[in-house]
C-alpha positions as CSV (number, residue, x, y, z in Angstrom):
1,L,0.0,0.0,0.0
2,A,2.8,2.4,0.9
3,S,4.5,1.7,-2.5
4,L,1.3,2.3,-4.4
5,A,0.7,5.5,-2.5
6,A,4.2,6.7,-3.0
7,E,3.8,6.2,-6.8
8,N,0.3,7.6,-7.3
9,L,-0.6,10.1,-4.6
10,P,0.5,13.6,-3.7
11,K,2.7,14.2,-0.6
12,R,5.1,11.5,-1.8
13,F,7.5,12.1,1.1
14,R,5.0,10.9,3.7
15,F,4.3,7.6,1.8
16,Q,7.9,7.0,1.0
17,A,8.6,7.4,4.7
18,W,6.0,4.7,5.5
19,L,7.4,2.5,2.8
20,A,10.9,2.8,4.3
21,V,9.5,2.1,7.8
22,Y,7.8,-1.1,6.8
23,Q,10.7,-2.3,4.6
24,S,12.9,-1.9,7.6
25,I,10.4,-3.9,9.8
26,V,10.2,-6.7,7.3
27,R,14.0,-6.9,6.9
28,G,14.6,-6.6,10.7
29,E,17.1,-3.8,10.3
30,P,17.0,-0.1,9.3
31,T,17.2,0.2,5.5
32,A,19.1,2.9,3.5
33,E,15.7,4.4,2.7
34,L,14.9,4.8,6.3
35,G,18.3,6.6,6.7
36,T,17.1,9.2,4.2
37,L,14.6,10.5,6.7
38,P,15.9,13.4,8.8
39,G,17.7,12.1,11.8
40,R,15.4,13.9,14.2
41,H,12.2,12.9,12.5
42,P,9.9,11.3,15.1
43,L,8.8,8.5,12.8
44,R,12.4,7.6,12.1
45,L,13.3,7.6,15.8
46,I,10.4,5.3,16.7
47,A,10.9,3.1,13.6
48,E,14.6,2.5,14.6
49,A,13.6,1.6,18.1
50,V,10.9,-0.8,16.8
51,V,13.3,-2.5,14.3
52,R,16.1,-2.8,16.8
53,K,13.8,-3.8,19.6
54,T,15.3,-1.3,21.9
55,A,14.2,1.5,24.1
56,I,14.6,5.0,22.9
57,D,16.8,7.5,24.7
58,A,14.8,10.3,26.2
59,A,17.5,12.8,25.1
60,A,17.2,11.7,21.5
61,L,13.4,12.0,21.7
62,K,13.8,15.5,23.2
63,K,15.8,16.5,20.0
64,G,13.0,15.1,17.8
65,H,11.7,17.6,15.3
66,G,8.5,17.4,13.3
67,L,4.9,18.6,13.0
68,L,2.2,17.2,15.3
69,E,1.2,15.0,12.4
70,D,4.7,13.4,12.6
71,W,4.3,12.6,16.3
72,C,0.9,11.1,15.6
73,H,2.4,8.9,12.9
74,A,5.1,7.8,15.3
75,A,2.5,6.9,17.9
76,E,0.5,5.0,15.3
77,L,3.6,2.9,14.5
78,A,4.4,2.3,18.1
79,I,0.8,1.0,18.8
80,D,0.6,-1.1,15.6
81,Q,3.9,-2.8,16.6
82,L,2.7,-3.2,20.2
83,R,5.6,-1.0,21.5
84,L,3.3,0.6,24.1
85,D,6.3,1.7,26.1
86,L,7.3,4.0,23.2
87,V,3.7,5.4,23.2
88,E,4.2,6.5,26.8
89,Q,7.6,8.0,26.0
90,I,6.1,10.0,23.1
91,V,3.3,11.3,25.3
92,R,5.7,12.4,28.0
93,E,7.8,14.2,25.4
94,L,4.7,16.0,24.1
95,V,3.8,17.0,27.6
96,R,7.3,18.7,27.8
97,R,6.5,20.6,24.6
98,K,3.1,21.8,26.0
99,P,0.8,21.4,23.0
100,G,-2.6,23.2,23.0
101,V,-5.9,21.7,23.6
102,Q,-6.7,21.1,19.9
103,D,-3.4,19.4,19.3
104,W,-4.0,17.1,22.3
105,L,-7.4,16.3,20.9
106,R,-6.0,15.4,17.5
107,F,-3.2,13.3,19.0
108,T,-5.7,11.5,21.4
109,Q,-8.0,10.7,18.4
110,V,-5.1,8.7,16.9
111,L,-4.9,6.6,20.1
112,I,-8.7,6.2,20.5
113,A,-9.0,5.0,16.9
114,R,-6.6,2.1,17.7
115,H,-7.6,1.2,21.2
116,N,-10.0,-1.5,20.5
117,H,-7.6,-3.2,18.1
118,I,-4.9,-3.8,20.8
119,P,-4.8,-7.6,21.5
120,Q,-5.9,-8.9,24.9
121,T,-2.5,-10.4,25.4
122,A,-0.7,-7.0,25.1
123,D,1.0,-5.6,28.2
124,T,-1.0,-2.4,28.6
125,G,0.5,-1.0,31.7
126,A,2.5,1.6,29.8
127,L,-0.5,2.6,27.7
128,A,-2.4,3.2,30.9
129,G,0.4,5.6,31.9
130,A,0.1,7.4,28.5
131,Y,-3.6,7.8,28.7
132,S,-3.4,9.1,32.3
133,C,-0.7,11.5,31.3
134,I,-2.8,12.9,28.5
135,R,-5.9,13.2,30.8
136,D,-3.8,15.1,33.3
137,H,-2.8,17.7,30.7
138,L,-6.0,17.9,28.6
139,I,-7.8,20.5,30.6
140,A,-10.4,22.9,29.2
141,R,-14.0,23.9,30.0
142,Q,-15.4,22.4,26.8
143,P,-18.0,19.6,26.5
144,A,-15.8,17.9,23.8
145,V,-12.8,17.9,26.2
146,D,-14.9,16.5,29.1
147,K,-16.0,13.6,26.8
148,V,-12.5,12.8,25.8
149,R,-11.3,12.9,29.4
150,S,-14.1,10.6,30.4
151,R,-13.2,8.1,27.6
152,L,-9.5,8.2,28.6
153,A,-10.5,7.4,32.2
154,L,-12.4,4.4,30.8
155,Y,-9.4,3.3,28.7
156,V,-7.1,3.7,31.6
157,S,-9.3,1.4,33.6
158,Q,-9.4,-1.2,30.8
159,C,-5.6,-1.1,30.4
160,H,-5.0,-1.5,34.2
161,F,-7.5,-4.5,34.1
162,K,-5.6,-6.2,31.3
163,A,-2.4,-5.6,33.2
164,G,-3.8,-7.2,36.3
165,N,-3.9,-3.9,38.3
166,Y,-7.4,-4.3,39.5
167,S,-7.4,-1.7,42.3
168,A,-6.0,0.9,39.8
169,A,-8.7,-0.2,37.3
170,I,-11.5,0.6,39.8
171,E,-9.9,4.0,40.7
172,A,-9.7,5.0,37.0
173,A,-13.3,3.8,36.2
174,Q,-14.6,6.0,39.0
175,L,-13.4,9.1,37.0
176,V,-15.7,8.3,34.1
177,T,-18.3,11.1,33.8
178,A,-20.0,10.8,30.4
179,E,-23.5,9.3,30.7
180,K,-23.1,6.8,27.9
181,Q,-19.8,5.5,29.3
182,R,-21.0,5.0,32.9
183,I,-22.5,1.5,32.2
184,H,-19.1,0.4,30.9
185,A,-17.4,1.9,33.9
186,A,-19.8,0.1,36.2
187,F,-18.9,-3.2,34.4
188,D,-15.2,-2.5,34.7
189,I,-15.6,-1.8,38.4
190,S,-17.6,-4.9,39.0
191,R,-15.3,-7.3,37.2
192,S,-12.3,-5.8,38.9
193,H,-13.9,-6.4,42.3
194,C,-14.6,-10.0,41.2
195,F,-10.9,-10.5,40.3
196,L,-9.9,-9.0,43.7
197,G,-12.2,-11.5,45.4
198,D,-14.4,-8.7,46.7
199,L,-17.7,-10.5,45.7
200,D,-20.0,-8.4,47.9
């Protein structure tokens, strides 16, 4: 798909970048094409960590340079490759850069779109940390923001549950405020109590 897009769609650079990323993943090592991306490009930094199966140095991430869209793409890659530890690192770096409310909402939409596709077997502890961090910094008196904060609380609860942190799951679910999400929060609280043996 990336090769088709690179040959036939505008904004070739973006699709050539994705092509280089996935060629590197398939080969198990960074390709020369990946090396043509700017050294501080967020997608390159995350792709290299994914391919090499290593952590990413916080100082290197701090030097990362790109548009918000580039950071969104880096987060997409990290989630799709189940490197949820890298997602948390990206979020903490964005916190340092102090994005505005609209940028946080755009970035969060990327995570929300992928949340239900994360396998049950994934270690979601780091993702819970990422969601919590966003929720702590996404503050504005707007109904849309309230809904997103509520959804993030629900996702934090689900991530903690998957990771076996049942008390933390209950605590997060209690922060859900949106009416349509409360039934889901009640379910998460109930099942967490069951797993803790608190049947009453």
